All heavy atoms as an XYZ file, in Angstrom:
847
protein
N      11.166     11.562     17.316
C      12.172     11.132     16.369
C      11.712      9.894     15.611
O      12.012      9.747     14.434
C      13.488     10.878     17.103
C      14.647     10.636     16.179
S      14.951     11.919     14.972
C      15.832     13.103     15.922
N      10.989      8.997     16.284
C      10.531      7.785     15.601
C       9.499      8.116     14.525
O       9.410      7.407     13.521
C       9.952      6.792     16.600
O       8.757      7.295     17.168
N       8.745      9.192     14.714
C       7.789      9.616     13.693
C       8.524     10.045     12.424
O       8.098      9.743     11.314
C       6.923     10.754     14.217
C       5.833     11.256     13.294
C       4.810     10.161     13.031
C       5.154     12.465     13.884
N       9.651     10.712     12.576
C      10.446     11.151     11.432
C      11.032      9.952     10.684
O      10.983      9.901      9.448
C      11.559     12.084     11.908
C      12.422     12.740     10.839
C      11.568     13.616      9.942
C      13.516     13.556     11.485
N      11.548      8.978     11.411
C      12.090      7.770     10.784
C      10.981      7.001     10.080
O      11.155      6.526      8.949
C      12.799      6.879     11.834
C      13.204      5.548     11.241
C      14.007      7.604     12.401
N       9.820      6.890     10.717
C       8.674      6.214     10.124
C       8.257      6.903      8.827
O       7.983      6.244      7.821
C       7.519      6.194     11.126
C       6.354      5.376     10.640
O       6.503      4.506      9.805
N       5.187      5.654     11.187
N       8.228      8.226      8.839
C       7.868      8.982      7.644
C       8.849      8.722      6.515
O       8.438      8.482      5.371
C       7.801     10.476      7.971
C       7.465     11.405      6.806
C       6.049     11.156      6.318
C       7.644     12.847      7.235
N      10.137      8.738      6.805
C      11.136      8.495      5.770
C      11.047      7.084      5.203
O      11.190      6.878      3.998
C      12.549      8.767      6.292
C      12.916     10.213      6.289
C      13.316     10.842      7.446
C      12.859     10.959      5.121
C      13.654     12.184      7.450
C      13.194     12.308      5.105
C      13.585     12.914      6.271
N      10.802      6.094      6.039
C      10.658      4.723      5.555
C       9.445      4.598      4.640
O       9.518      3.987      3.559
C      10.568      3.729      6.737
C      10.155      2.346      6.267
C      11.888      3.666      7.474
N       8.322      5.197      5.026
C       7.115      5.148      4.204
C       7.361      5.821      2.857
O       6.988      5.281      1.806
C       5.935      5.796      4.943
C       5.494      4.919      6.107
C       4.767      6.053      3.999
C       4.493      5.573      7.031
N       7.994      6.967      2.848
C       8.248      7.696      1.610
C       9.198      6.912      0.711
O       8.977      6.812     -0.511
C       8.812      9.106      1.912
C       7.807      9.930      2.706
C       9.225      9.821      0.641
C       6.449     10.088      2.042
N      10.235      6.322      1.274
C      11.180      5.525      0.472
C      10.478      4.340     -0.171
O      10.682      4.048     -1.353
C      12.377      5.082      1.339
C      13.259      6.282      1.664
C      13.194      3.998      0.654
C      14.308      6.016      2.717
N       9.630      3.647      0.571
C       8.902      2.500      0.030
C       7.928      2.937     -1.062
O       7.829      2.301     -2.118
C       8.172      1.738      1.162
C       7.214      0.709      0.602
C       9.184      1.074      2.083
N       7.220      4.043     -0.852
C       6.277      4.514     -1.857
C       6.985      4.973     -3.126
O       6.502      4.710     -4.227
C       5.412      5.637     -1.286
C       4.411      5.142     -0.277
C       3.599      6.264      0.327
O       3.973      7.428      0.282
N       2.471      5.905      0.914
N       8.122      5.626     -2.994
C       8.881      6.043     -4.176
C       9.434      4.818     -4.905
O       9.454      4.776     -6.144
C      10.008      7.022     -3.783
C      10.988      7.249     -4.921
C       9.411      8.340     -3.341
N       9.847      3.798     -4.174
C      10.307      2.555     -4.794
C       9.202      1.942     -5.652
O       9.442      1.559     -6.805
C      10.763      1.560     -3.711
C      11.012      0.178     -4.230
C      12.190     -0.114     -4.894
C      10.064     -0.825     -4.061
C      12.423     -1.393     -5.383
C      10.287     -2.093     -4.537
C      11.466     -2.392     -5.201
N       8.002      1.845     -5.093
C       6.907      1.261     -5.862
C       6.470      2.158     -7.014
O       6.081      1.662     -8.078
C       5.726      0.913     -4.954
C       5.921     -0.378     -4.226
C       6.093     -0.400     -2.854
C       5.954     -1.581     -4.908
C       6.280     -1.585     -2.179
C       6.147     -2.781     -4.247
C       6.308     -2.780     -2.883
N       6.546      3.461     -6.859
C       6.239      4.364     -7.974
C       7.240      4.158     -9.105
O       6.865      4.160    -10.286
C       6.256      5.812     -7.499
N       8.492      3.942     -8.769
C       9.517      3.660     -9.782
C       9.212      2.348    -10.501
O       9.333      2.253    -11.729
C      10.888      3.615     -9.101
C      12.010      3.335    -10.031
N      12.561      2.093    -10.162
C      12.680      4.151    -10.886
C      13.529      2.137    -11.060
N      13.623      3.373    -11.508
N       8.846      1.324     -9.757
C       8.502      0.035    -10.371
C       7.269      0.167    -11.261
O       7.219     -0.406    -12.349
C       8.254     -1.032     -9.291
C       9.494     -1.431     -8.557
C      10.483     -2.059     -9.499
C      11.767     -2.391     -8.796
N      12.807     -2.829     -9.721
N       6.277      0.910    -10.810
C       5.063      1.119    -11.601
C       5.403      1.847    -12.894
O       4.877      1.519    -13.957
C       4.013      1.885    -10.779
C       3.436      0.966     -9.707
C       2.912      2.443    -11.656
C       2.597      1.681     -8.674
N       6.289      2.819    -12.828
C       6.694      3.557    -14.018
C       7.259      2.607    -15.075
O       6.960      2.728    -16.259
C       7.734      4.619    -13.648
C       8.268      5.369    -14.842
C       7.544      6.412    -15.398
C       9.492      5.032    -15.407
C       8.029      7.107    -16.488
C       9.985      5.713    -16.499
C       9.252      6.748    -17.040
O       9.728      7.419    -18.126
N       8.056      1.649    -14.651
C       8.665      0.715    -15.603
C       7.716     -0.403    -16.035
O       7.926     -1.003    -17.088
C       9.947      0.131    -15.028
C      11.048      1.131    -14.952
N      11.695      1.621    -16.067
C      11.603      1.780    -13.902
C      12.599      2.497    -15.709
N      12.569      2.622    -14.387
N       6.695     -0.687    -15.252
C       5.751     -1.746    -15.613
C       4.644     -1.264    -16.544
O       4.079     -2.067    -17.285
C       5.114     -2.332    -14.349
C       6.004     -3.201    -13.479
C       5.279     -3.559    -12.192
C       6.425     -4.450    -14.217
N       4.333      0.009    -16.508
C       3.213      0.530    -17.296
C       3.585      0.672    -18.767
O       4.748      0.822    -19.113
C       2.767      1.889    -16.764
S       1.841      1.776    -15.254
N       2.552      0.655    -19.587
C       2.739      0.906    -21.015
C       3.198      2.341    -21.215
O       2.891      3.220    -20.418
C       1.427      0.682    -21.771
C       0.916     -0.738    -21.706
C      -0.325     -0.903    -22.572
N      -1.247      0.213    -22.460
C      -2.370      0.201    -21.760
N      -2.705     -0.869    -21.077
N      -3.170      1.249    -21.722
N       3.887      2.590    -22.309
C       4.421      3.930    -22.577
C       3.321      4.977    -22.683
O       3.523      6.124    -22.314
C       5.231      3.934    -23.864
C       6.537      3.236    -23.740
C       7.318      3.353    -25.045
N       8.535      2.610    -24.967
C       9.708      3.156    -24.696
N       9.791      4.444    -24.489
N      10.787      2.415    -24.631
N       2.153      4.608    -23.182
C       1.072      5.569    -23.392
C       0.513      6.120    -22.084
O       0.064      7.258    -22.021
C      -0.077      4.951    -24.194
C       0.314      4.436    -25.567
C       0.887      3.039    -25.530
O       0.508      2.253    -24.637
O       1.737      2.741    -26.382
N       0.494      5.312    -21.046
C      -0.121      5.726    -19.780
C       0.894      5.864    -18.640
O       0.516      6.105    -17.500
C      -1.232      4.740    -19.360
C      -2.352      4.739    -20.356
C      -0.678      3.351    -19.154
N       2.152      5.722    -18.954
C       3.198      5.712    -17.929
C       3.157      6.953    -17.044
O       3.138      6.860    -15.820
C       4.549      5.585    -18.625
C       5.708      5.436    -17.712
C       6.953      5.198    -18.503
N       6.965      3.803    -18.952
C       7.916      3.281    -19.698
N       8.906      4.021    -20.118
N       7.870      2.008    -20.032
N       3.141      8.138    -17.645
C       3.152      9.371    -16.871
C       1.814      9.658    -16.217
O       1.751     10.223    -15.134
C       3.576     10.551    -17.745
C       5.038     10.519    -18.011
C       5.646     10.153    -19.171
C       6.087     10.812    -17.090
N       7.007     10.208    -19.037
C       7.301     10.615    -17.756
C       6.111     11.220    -15.768
C       8.526     10.823    -17.152
C       7.332     11.428    -15.165
C       8.519     11.227    -15.853
N       0.719      9.270    -16.885
C      -0.613      9.519    -16.305
C      -0.831      8.713    -15.036
O      -1.628      9.088    -14.189
C      -1.706      9.202    -17.327
C      -1.738     10.159    -18.490
S      -3.142      9.947    -19.596
C      -3.145      8.220    -19.931
N      -0.142      7.604    -14.906
C      -0.283      6.763    -13.717
C       0.710      7.177    -12.630
O       0.359      7.242    -11.453
C      -0.089      5.276    -14.105
C      -0.043      4.396    -12.885
C      -1.181      4.828    -15.045
N       1.928      7.481    -13.031
C       2.986      7.733    -12.062
C       2.900      9.122    -11.423
O       3.169      9.266    -10.223
C       4.359      7.550    -12.729
O       4.373      6.296    -13.410
C       5.461      7.565    -11.714
N       2.531     10.134    -12.185
C       2.510     11.501    -11.660
C       1.552     11.669    -10.475
O       1.937     12.254     -9.456
C       2.232     12.515    -12.790
C       1.921     13.895    -12.240
C       3.416     12.582    -13.734
N       0.303     11.170    -10.540
C      -0.555     11.314     -9.349
C       0.009     10.617     -8.107
O      -0.110     11.145     -6.996
C      -1.880     10.677     -9.772
C      -1.882     10.720    -11.244
C      -0.449     10.604    -11.659
N       0.654      9.485     -8.299
C       1.247      8.777     -7.158
C       2.366      9.618     -6.551
O       2.429      9.813     -5.329
C       1.754      7.386     -7.580
C       0.580      6.490     -7.973
C       2.585      6.747     -6.472
C       0.991      5.174     -8.594
N       3.241     10.149     -7.390
C       4.361     10.959     -6.896
C       3.853     12.222     -6.213
O       4.367     12.628     -5.160
C       5.328     11.301     -8.047
C       6.029     10.039     -8.541
C       6.349     12.345     -7.631
C       6.926      9.379     -7.517
N       2.826     12.863     -6.786
C       2.276     14.070     -6.159
C       1.686     13.769     -4.787
O       1.872     14.541     -3.838
C       1.229     14.706     -7.073
C       1.764     15.377     -8.333
C       0.610     15.882     -9.192
C       2.716     16.499     -7.985
N       0.986     12.649     -4.664
C       0.435     12.274     -3.362
C       1.534     11.921     -2.364
O       1.433     12.247     -1.178
C      -0.554     11.113     -3.517
C      -1.913     11.481     -4.090
C      -2.711     10.235     -4.416
C      -2.672     12.363     -3.121
N       2.576     11.267     -2.842
C       3.701     10.937     -1.957
C       4.381     12.216     -1.464
O       4.704     12.347     -0.279
C       4.707     10.006     -2.679
C       6.006      9.892     -1.906
C       4.103      8.634     -2.890
N       4.573     13.175     -2.361
C       5.182     14.448     -1.954
C       4.284     15.217     -0.980
O       4.781     15.829     -0.024
C       5.495     15.300     -3.179
C       6.639     14.790     -4.059
C       6.758     15.641     -5.315
C       7.942     14.767     -3.285
N       2.971     15.189     -1.217
C       2.046     15.849     -0.293
C       2.077     15.165      1.070
O       2.069     15.833      2.116
C       0.634     15.842     -0.870
N       2.116     13.841      1.069
C       2.203     13.088      2.319
C       3.485     13.452      3.074
O       3.470     13.650      4.296
C       2.149     11.590      2.012
C       2.163     10.728      3.214
N       2.933      9.600      3.308
C       1.507     10.808      4.391
C       2.765      9.035      4.479
N       1.902      9.756      5.159
N       4.575     13.558      2.340
C       5.840     13.947      2.961
C       5.763     15.356      3.545
O       6.226     15.610      4.661
C       6.974     13.849      1.938
C       8.307     14.265      2.486
C       8.976     13.451      3.377
C       8.890     15.456      2.096
C      10.207     13.830      3.891
C      10.116     15.843      2.601
C      10.773     15.026      3.497
N       5.167     16.266      2.803
C       5.041     17.643      3.282
C       4.205     17.758      4.539
O       4.593     18.428      5.506
N       3.050     17.103      4.545
C       2.205     17.138      5.735
C       2.864     16.411      6.904
O       2.737     16.834      8.060
C       0.831     16.543      5.447
C      -0.036     17.410      4.594
C      -0.551     16.946      3.400
C      -0.351     18.703      4.973
C      -1.358     17.740      2.602
C      -1.145     19.517      4.194
C      -1.658     19.027      3.001
N       3.568     15.326      6.612
C       4.279     14.611      7.673
C       5.382     15.454      8.291
O       5.572     15.464      9.507
N       6.106     16.191      7.445
C       7.137     17.083      7.971
C       6.512     18.228      8.767
O       7.105     18.726      9.721
C       8.004     17.632      6.832
C       8.915     16.590      6.215
S      10.011     15.787      7.392
C      11.106     17.132      7.794
N       5.297     18.629      8.377
C       4.581     19.636      9.163
C       4.276     19.146     10.567
O       4.405     19.891     11.538
N       3.862     17.890     10.664
C       3.593     17.300     11.976
C       4.872     17.238     12.806
O       4.889     17.593     13.987
C       2.975     15.894     11.823
C       1.582     15.998     11.215
C       2.916     15.166     13.156
C       0.975     14.663     10.846
N       5.960     16.789     12.177
C       7.242     16.709     12.892
C       7.691     18.097     13.335
O       8.163     18.282     14.457
C       8.310     16.027     12.004
C       9.686     16.134     12.626
C       7.948     14.570     11.772
N       7.519     19.094     12.465
C       7.885     20.462     12.830
C       7.080     20.981     13.997
O       7.621     21.636     14.903
N       5.780     20.704     14.002
C       4.942     21.123     15.130
C       5.355     20.426     16.423
O       5.354     21.032     17.496
C       3.473     20.841     14.835
C       2.802     21.749     13.811
C       1.399     21.245     13.494
C       2.750     23.170     14.340
N       5.697     19.150     16.316
C       6.117     18.422     17.507
C       7.431     18.969     18.055
O       7.606     19.114     19.266
C       6.253     16.935     17.203
C       4.935     16.222     17.064
S       5.113     14.489     16.652
C       6.119     13.899     17.983
N       8.366     19.279     17.167
C       9.652     19.803     17.631
C       9.509     21.222     18.172
O      10.183     21.596     19.135
C      10.671     19.761     16.494
C      11.111     18.371     16.051
C      12.045     18.471     14.860
C      11.767     17.619     17.188
N       8.645     22.021     17.554
C       8.470     23.402     18.011
C       7.763     23.466     19.358
O       8.101     24.298     20.204
C       7.692     24.200     16.971
N       6.803     22.595     19.571
C       6.020     22.632     20.810
C       6.559     21.700     21.876
O       6.140     21.778     23.020
C       4.557     22.297     20.517
C       3.918     23.355     19.656
O       4.253     24.519     19.740
N       3.004     22.930     18.804
N       7.406     20.765     21.468
C       8.025     19.835     22.404
C       7.029     18.936     23.124
O       7.343     18.376     24.149
C       8.886     20.581     23.419
C      10.312     20.111     23.395
O      10.646     19.183     22.674
N      11.138     20.759     24.186
N       5.822     18.858     22.634
C       4.820     17.980     23.233
C       3.976     17.381     22.124
O       3.668     18.039     21.150
C       3.889     18.747     24.173
C       4.529     19.241     25.428
C       3.531     19.966     26.313
O       2.321     19.780     26.116
O       3.972     20.723     27.180
N       3.584     16.139     22.326
C       2.718     15.505     21.333
C       1.270     15.944     21.512
O       0.506     15.975     20.563
C       2.814     13.982     21.432
C       2.071     13.274     20.339
C       2.552     13.282     19.045
C       0.881     12.624     20.605
C       1.873     12.642     18.034
C       0.191     11.983     19.598
C       0.695     11.986     18.308
N       0.885     16.313     22.722
C      -0.509     16.675     22.979
C      -0.913     17.948     22.252
O      -2.078     18.126     21.909
C      -0.755     16.838     24.475
O       0.044     17.873     24.985
N       0.031     18.840     22.004
C      -0.318     20.080     21.305
C      -0.536     19.854     19.819
O      -1.163     20.675     19.158
C       0.776     21.137     21.494
O       2.010     20.611     21.037
C       0.882     21.550     22.943
N      -0.038     18.744     19.280
C      -0.250     18.446     17.857
C      -1.712     18.141     17.606
O      -2.234     18.422     16.529
C       0.652     17.279     17.407
C       0.375     16.903     15.967
C       2.110     17.656     17.561
N      -2.412     17.606     18.576
C      -3.821     17.278     18.379
C      -4.663     18.522     18.146
O      -5.751     18.433     17.588
C      -4.372     16.489     19.584
O      -4.191     17.273     20.759
C      -3.659     15.155     19.719
N      -4.182     19.693     18.543
C      -4.903     20.933     18.278
C      -4.901     21.260     16.789
O      -5.777     21.936     16.296
C      -4.258     22.088     19.036
C      -4.294     21.931     20.531
C      -3.454     23.000     21.213
O      -2.858     23.841     20.551
N      -3.399     22.944     22.534
N      -3.924     20.761     16.065
C      -3.779     21.060     14.643
C      -4.257     19.901     13.773
O      -3.748     19.690     12.689
C      -2.315     21.371     14.327
C      -1.760     22.489     15.140
C      -0.953     22.230     16.230
C      -2.072     23.797     14.827
C      -0.450     23.264     16.979
C      -1.567     24.837     15.585
C      -0.760     24.574     16.660
N      -5.228     19.138     14.256
C      -5.697     17.933     13.564
C      -6.099     18.219     12.127
O      -5.677     17.537     11.199
C      -6.870     17.327     14.329
C      -7.486     16.169     13.624
C      -8.633     16.158     12.913
C      -6.963     14.839     13.554
N      -8.871     14.916     12.406
C      -7.864     14.094     12.783
C      -5.830     14.220     14.054
C      -7.661     12.748     12.500
C      -5.637     12.882     13.779
C      -6.547     12.161     13.012
N      -6.870     19.254     11.898
C      -7.359     19.508     10.549
C      -6.292     20.080      9.635
O      -6.380     19.928      8.425
C      -8.555     20.464     10.596
O      -8.152     21.694     11.143
N      -5.270     20.706     10.180
C      -4.282     21.344      9.315
C      -3.112     20.439      8.952
O      -2.447     20.693      7.960
C      -3.756     22.614      9.973
O      -3.048     22.292     11.144
N      -2.833     19.403      9.735
C      -1.670     18.567      9.428
C      -1.951     17.075      9.439
O      -1.659     16.391      8.477
C      -0.530     18.857     10.409
O      -1.020     18.696     11.737
C       0.040     20.236     10.229
N      -2.513     16.562     10.512
C      -2.635     15.114     10.649
C      -3.638     14.501      9.685
O      -3.361     13.470      9.082
C      -3.002     14.745     12.088
C      -1.869     14.981     13.054
C      -2.225     14.605     14.471
O      -3.312     14.032     14.685
O      -1.429     14.888     15.369
N      -4.796     15.121      9.555
C      -5.806     14.573      8.655
C      -5.340     14.573      7.206
O      -5.423     13.533      6.533
C      -7.128     15.323      8.816
C      -8.305     14.775      8.029
C      -8.622     13.359      8.475
C      -9.514     15.667      8.208
N      -4.814     15.681      6.667
C      -4.318     15.622      5.282
C      -3.156     14.648      5.102
O      -3.040     14.007      4.064
C      -3.864     17.054      5.000
C      -4.583     17.891      5.972
C      -4.797     17.042      7.177
N      -2.316     14.513      6.120
C      -1.207     13.556      6.036
C      -1.748     12.133      5.919
O      -1.286     11.349      5.095
C      -0.302     13.690      7.251
S       1.122     12.603      7.225
N      -2.724     11.812      6.729
C      -3.318     10.482      6.668
C      -4.046     10.227      5.363
O      -3.928      9.148      4.772
N      -4.788     11.221      4.898
C      -5.550     11.053      3.655
C      -4.619     10.875      2.466
O      -4.828      9.988      1.626
C      -6.504     12.255      3.445
C      -7.097     12.252      2.058
C      -7.609     12.221      4.487
N      -3.580     11.696      2.363
C      -2.659     11.558      1.233
C      -1.881     10.249      1.312
O      -1.588      9.641      0.276
C      -1.691     12.744      1.157
O      -1.013     12.888      2.408
C      -2.412     14.021      0.798
N      -1.567      9.801      2.513
C      -0.898      8.511      2.667
C      -1.767      7.360      2.208
O      -1.312      6.465      1.487
N      -3.038      7.385      2.606
C      -3.960      6.316      2.205
C      -4.209      6.356      0.701
O      -4.208      5.311      0.036
C      -5.288      6.429      2.997
C      -6.351      5.540      2.404
C      -5.064      6.081      4.457
N      -4.419      7.541      0.140
C      -4.669      7.644     -1.301
C      -3.479      7.163     -2.122
O      -3.661      6.478     -3.145
C      -5.020      9.083     -1.675
C      -6.411      9.550     -1.298
C      -6.580     11.022     -1.650
C      -7.476      8.721     -1.988
N      -2.271      7.497     -1.709
C      -1.104      7.025     -2.456
C      -0.973      5.511     -2.367
O      -0.663      4.853     -3.367
C       0.170      7.714     -1.973
O       0.423      7.413     -0.622
N      -1.253      4.935     -1.197
C      -1.202      3.476     -1.059
C      -2.264      2.791     -1.919
O      -2.007      1.757     -2.525
C      -1.378      3.073      0.409
C      -0.238      3.467      1.295
C       1.027      2.668      1.029
O       0.946      1.543      0.503
O       2.100      3.201      1.346
N      -3.463      3.373     -1.973
C      -4.535      2.799     -2.794
C      -4.160      2.864     -4.268
O      -4.342      1.885     -5.003
C      -5.874      3.521     -2.514
C      -6.916      3.176     -3.556
C      -6.382      3.165     -1.125
N      -3.628      3.998     -4.718
C      -3.216      4.108     -6.122
C      -2.113      3.112     -6.464
O      -2.132      2.496     -7.528
C      -2.750      5.527     -6.425
C      -3.826      6.541     -6.742
C      -3.209      7.918     -6.945
C      -4.604      6.146     -7.967
N      -1.155      2.946     -5.574
C      -0.076      1.984     -5.804
C      -0.634      0.569     -5.892
O      -0.308     -0.197     -6.800
C       0.998      2.098     -4.703
C       1.780      3.400     -4.875
C       1.939      0.898     -4.715
C       2.698      3.727     -3.711
N      -1.519      0.218     -4.964
C      -2.090     -1.129     -4.945
C      -2.928     -1.405     -6.180
O      -2.794     -2.465     -6.810
C      -2.944     -1.319     -3.679
O      -2.139     -1.049     -2.534
C      -3.508     -2.712     -3.601
N      -3.782     -0.468     -6.560
C      -4.645     -0.664     -7.723
C      -3.814     -0.770     -8.996
O      -4.077     -1.622     -9.853
C      -5.676      0.483     -7.820
C      -6.373      0.496     -9.165
C      -6.688      0.369     -6.698
N      -2.794      0.055     -9.113
C      -1.953      0.015    -10.306
C      -1.165     -1.282    -10.395
O      -1.078     -1.894    -11.466
C      -0.983      1.208    -10.308
O      -1.735      2.406    -10.164
C      -0.194      1.258    -11.585
N      -0.597     -1.730     -9.293
C       0.142     -2.994     -9.317
C      -0.778     -4.178     -9.590
O      -0.417     -5.100    -10.324
C       0.893     -3.192     -8.001
C       2.120     -2.312     -7.804
C       2.692     -2.522     -6.408
C       3.172     -2.599     -8.858
N      -1.973     -4.149     -9.030
C      -2.931     -5.233     -9.288
C      -3.372     -5.224    -10.751
O      -3.511     -6.286    -11.373
C      -4.139     -5.094     -8.368
N      -3.590     -4.044    -11.311
C      -3.966     -3.955    -12.722
C      -2.859     -4.433    -13.636
O      -3.124     -5.121    -14.632
N      -1.619     -4.102    -13.314
C      -0.494     -4.579    -14.112
C      -0.308     -6.080    -13.990
O       0.037     -6.747    -14.959
C       0.793     -3.868    -13.721
C       0.895     -2.504    -14.342
O       0.403     -2.283    -15.451
N       1.520     -1.588    -13.645
N      -0.529     -6.617    -12.805
C      -0.395     -8.061    -12.619
C      -1.474     -8.806    -13.395
O      -1.213     -9.839    -14.008
C      -0.472     -8.408    -11.139
N      -2.679     -8.286    -13.393
C      -3.761     -8.935    -14.118
C      -3.542     -8.819    -15.622
O      -3.816     -9.745    -16.365
C      -5.095     -8.305    -13.739
C      -6.278     -9.043    -14.304
C      -7.589     -8.458    -13.800
O      -7.610     -7.390    -13.198
N      -8.664     -9.151    -14.044
N      -3.022     -7.693    -16.080
C      -2.783     -7.491    -17.503
C      -1.626     -8.340    -18.002
O      -1.584     -8.739    -19.158
C      -2.490     -6.013    -17.768
C      -2.353     -5.657    -19.223
C      -2.120     -4.172    -19.403
N      -1.023     -3.635    -18.640
C       0.252     -3.612    -19.049
N       0.574     -4.120    -20.206
N       1.179     -3.091    -18.291
N      -0.668     -8.673    -17.136
C       0.516     -9.400    -17.566
C       0.242    -10.883    -17.821
O       1.031    -11.540    -18.483
C       1.628     -9.246    -16.538
O       1.280     -9.908    -15.347
N      -0.865    -11.403    -17.306
C      -1.213    -12.815    -17.514
C      -2.586    -12.870    -18.179
O      -3.586    -13.187    -17.542
C      -1.226    -13.582    -16.177
C       0.054    -13.337    -15.397
C      -1.409    -15.074    -16.421
C       0.052    -13.926    -14.016
N      -2.673    -12.583    -19.484
C      -3.986    -12.510    -20.123
C      -4.666    -13.858    -20.328
O      -5.886    -13.943    -20.366
C      -3.686    -11.846    -21.476
C      -2.259    -12.171    -21.729
C      -1.596    -12.267    -20.390
N      -3.916    -14.946    -20.426
C      -4.531    -16.244    -20.711
C      -4.883    -17.038    -19.466
O      -5.510    -18.081    -19.546
C      -3.601    -17.081    -21.596
C      -3.413    -16.448    -22.956
O      -4.306    -15.762    -23.453
N      -2.247    -16.661    -23.550
N      -4.461    -16.568    -18.319
C      -4.773    -17.246    -17.080
C      -6.184    -16.886    -16.622
O      -6.593    -15.732    -16.703
C      -3.787    -16.841    -15.981
C      -2.427    -17.434    -16.149
C      -2.398    -18.919    -15.930
O      -3.054    -19.400    -14.983
O      -1.732    -19.600    -16.699
N      -6.951    -17.863    -16.146
C      -8.279    -17.541    -15.632
C      -8.169    -16.760    -14.327
O      -7.168    -16.840    -13.622
C      -8.910    -18.903    -15.392
C      -7.770    -19.841    -15.240
C      -6.641    -19.279    -16.084
N      -9.193    -16.003    -14.035
C      -9.220    -15.242    -12.781
C      -9.246    -16.187    -11.600
O      -9.613    -17.350    -11.704
C     -10.438    -14.334    -12.737
S     -10.363    -12.990    -13.897
N      -8.856    -15.689    -10.453
C      -8.820    -16.502     -9.246
C     -10.191    -17.044     -8.912
O     -10.356    -18.194     -8.542
C      -8.268    -15.679     -8.080
C      -8.153    -16.383     -6.736
C      -7.171    -17.543     -6.860
C      -7.689    -15.427     -5.670
N     -11.248    -16.211     -9.101
C     -12.586    -16.654     -8.780
C     -13.028    -17.800     -9.693
O     -13.700    -18.729     -9.278
C     -13.597    -15.504     -8.909
C     -13.384    -14.373     -7.921
C     -12.373    -13.350     -8.429
O     -12.121    -13.309     -9.651
O     -11.840    -12.618     -7.606
N     -12.622    -17.757    -10.947
C     -13.013    -18.805    -11.886
C     -12.265    -20.102    -11.599
O     -12.809    -21.183    -11.754
C     -12.719    -18.360    -13.318
C     -13.579    -17.197    -13.768
C     -13.141    -16.668    -15.126
O     -12.124    -17.083    -15.665
N     -13.907    -15.725    -15.653
N     -11.007    -20.015    -11.186
C     -10.245    -21.227    -10.931
C     -10.644    -21.885     -9.614
O     -10.466    -23.075     -9.468
C      -8.751    -20.917    -10.936
O      -8.441    -20.023     -9.904
N     -11.177    -21.120     -8.674
C     -11.583    -21.684     -7.399
C     -12.899    -22.427     -7.547
O     -13.096    -23.504     -6.996
C     -11.695    -20.583     -6.314
C     -12.322    -21.127     -5.055
C     -10.330    -20.021     -6.018
N     -13.829    -21.867     -8.306
C     -15.155    -22.492     -8.420
C     -15.224    -23.569     -9.464
O     -14.368    -23.997    -10.081
C     -16.197    -21.438     -8.742
O     -15.830    -20.708     -9.896
C-alpha cells in the first residue's frame, strides 16, 4: 500500500512541475517542452501501477523481482527521465529569466 501512496505523491509532484513549466516557457516551445514530460509521467504511472498490480495479484514482494525487466526497470527509467527533463527545463528557465546576472561560476571566481 505504501508503494501506491508513494507513486501517487510522485505523480502529483511531477504534474505540478509540468504545469509550472508550461506557464514559464515561451509560447513557441511550450508544447514541445511539456508534452515529453507529461508522456514520461504517464508512462511512469502506468509502469508503477503494473508493479502494484503484480504485488496485489501475487501477494508477495519477492515475486515482483521475477518481472524486473517488464515493470520495475521501465518504471525507474521513466521516473528518472521525467525528473531530469523537469530539472533541466526549470534550470534553463531560471537562467533565461535573469539575463544580466553573471553566472554563478563567474561571480565566485
